[in-house]
TIDO-59057 format. One record per residue (C-alpha): residue in three letters; z, y, x. Coordinates in steps of 0.2 Angstrom, whole numbers, plus 5000, padded with zeros to 4 digits. Layout:
BEGIN
ALAZYX
...
END
This chain:
BEGIN
MET600553055386
PHE602353045392
LEU602853165405
SER604353165417
ILE605653265413
ALA605153385427
ASP603553405421
ALA604253435404
LEU605353575411
ASP603953645421
SER602853655405
ILE604153745395
THR604553875408
ASN602553925409
LEU602553935390
VAL604154055389
LYS603254155405
GLY601654165395
SER602554225379
LEU603354365388
GLY601754435394
PRO602154555409
LEU603854545409
GLY603554345412
ASN602954365430
GLY604754435434
LEU605154635434
ASN603554675444
PHE603154845437
THR601254825435
LEU599854935427
ASP599854805412
PHE601654835409
ALA601555015408
ILE600055015396
ASP600854875385
PHE602454985385
GLY601455145381
ILE600555055367
GLN602254995360
ILE602955155360
ALA601455245353
SER601355105340
THR603355135334
VAL602955335333
ILE601555305323
LEU602455185312
PHE603955295312
LEU602555445305
VAL601755355293
VAL603455295285
ILE603955495285
PHE602455555278
PHE601955415266
PHE603455335261
TRP605055435265
LYS604755555251
PRO604255425237
ILE605755325244
THR606955465243
LYS606255515226
ILE606655335221
LEU608355345229
GLU608655515220
LYS608255475203
ARG609255305204
ARG610755405210
GLU610455525196
ALA610355385183
ILE611955315191
ASP612855485190
LYS612155505173
GLU612955335167
LEU614555375175
THR614655535166
ASP614155465151
ALA615455325153
GLU616855465156
GLU616355555141
ALA616355395131
LYS618055355139
LYS618755525134
SER617955505117
ALA618655345115
LYS620355425120
GLU620155555107
THR619655435094
GLN621155315097
ALA622355475097
GLN621755525081
LEU621755355074
GLU623555355079
LEU623855515071
GLU623055455054
LEU624055295056
ASN625755395058
GLU625255495044
ALA624655355032
ARG626455265036
LYS627355435031
GLN626355425015
VAL626655245011
LYS628655275016
LEU628555435004
MET627655334991
LEU629055194994
ASP630355324991
GLU629655404977
ALA629455224969
GLU631255184972
LYS631955344966
GLU630855334949
ALA631455144948
ASN633355204950
ILE632955344938
ARG632055214925
ARG633755094928
GLU634855244924
SER633955284910
ILE633855104904
ILE635855094908
GLU636055244896
GLU635055184883
ALA635955014882
LYS637655114883
LEU637155214868
GLU636455074860
ALA638154984861
LYS639055134856
ASN637955154840
ARG638154974836
LEU640054994838
GLU640055154828
ASN639055054814
LEU640154894815
GLU641755014814
HIS640855094799
GLU640554934791
LEU642254874794
GLU643055024787
LEU641954994771
GLU642254824769
LYS644354864772
LYS643954994758
ASN643154864746
MET644454734750
GLU645754864747
LYS644954904731
ASP644754724728
ILE646654694731
LYS647054834721
GLN646154774705
GLU646854594707
ILE648654674709
VAL648354764692
ASP647554614685
ILE649054504689
ALA650254644686
PHE649454664667
LEU649554474665
ALA651354474669
ALA651754614659
GLU650754554646
LYS651754394646
ILE653454474649
VAL653354604635
ALA652254494624
LYS651454624616
GLU649954714619
ILE649854854631
ASP648454984632
GLN647654934647
GLU647055114652
LYS648955184652
TYR649355044661
LEU648055044675
ASN648455244678
ILE650355204679
VAL649855064693
ASP648755184701
SER650155314703
ILE651355184708
LEU650255114722
GLN649855294728
GLY651655314729
GLY651955434716
GLN653055424701
ASP652655464683
END
């Protein structure tokens, strides 16, 4: 079953020539070649016509629908992008407005706190002034009471001293009137 190399090469050459048909015999222009060539051309033309009449329109419709779908998706994507930009711009405006409102609220709260602080300070000053006035009034009353007590003690001491000196009974009422006039700087 083993062939020589020459036999193997001849066998391969014959197989290739047989596969090529009329071309395998060289470039001899024969009738078989012309018939085969005509059949090949006719088959190609028929195949081309079948594709054009039966498949071209459905394929082009499918391709056109696909193109329209892609165009629609691109248009929708562009609109969505524009909408997103508009929404983003609107949100930025709202965010800026909210920041302004927060700042205004903080400023207003600070103003109110300052007003309240000033009010508390004024109330504290007024309270301190009132307490000081009350204290001064109390001190004045205490001073008057002490002066009165001191006067009374001076009168009592003077009366006792005069009683001992004179050794007689003196009318206490007259004596008080004399002492009051002396203490007030007047003379009787």
